[in-house]
N, C-alpha and C positions, 0 to 999 in steps of 0.2 A: 311670916307675915305679921304676927303679933308683935314681934320685937321692932319691926319697922314702924308700926302704928304707935307703939309706946314711945319710941324716940321722937317721932313726929309730934306726938302729944306734948312732950316736954318742951320741944322747940316752940310750938304754938303757944304754950302757956307763957313762956318768957316774952315772946313777941307781943302777945295780947296785953300782958301786964304793962309792958313798956309803952304801948300805944295808949292805953287808958290813962297812964300817969302823965302822958304828954298833954292830955286834955285838962283844962282848968277853967277858971272863971274867964270873964270877958277880957281882962287885961293880962292874963297869964297864959301859959301853955305855948304851943308852937306859934300861934298867931301873935302873941305879945312879945316874942323874942326878937322881932325885927328882922326876919330873914328877907322880907320884901318891903318896899315902901308902903306905908299905910295910906298915903295920899292917893295911891293908885288902886286901892282896894285889894292889895296883895294878901293882907292878913286873912281876909275872908276866903280867898282861894286856898291858902295853906290849911286853914281849919276845915274847909269842906273836903279837901283831899284827905286830910288826916281822919276825918269821920268816915269817909268811904273806905279807906284802908282798914280802919278798925272794924267796920261791919263785915268786910270780906274775911278778915282773919277770924272774927267771931263765928261766922258761918262755917269756915273750915274747921275750927275747934269743935263745933257742935257735931258736924258730920264725922269727924275723926273719933269723937267720943262714942257716937252710936256704933261706928264700925268696930272700935276696940271692944265695946261691950258685946257685940255680936260674936266676935272671934274668941272672947274669953268665956263665953257662955257654954 
């Protein structure tokens, strides 16, 4: 169980760092890359979904950290 949590922790670290690096200022990041037309408000949707995904991964990282600490104790 400990090895599964450790591998999961490493994967979550890479995903979380990647998601955080995608966030940037108002004109950069995922919203500024032009995935969707800005005239339709698409950049706000992309940024909002990126923020939600980052929060979910951060919560999973925290829960996994607590579980890993519990099993290593």
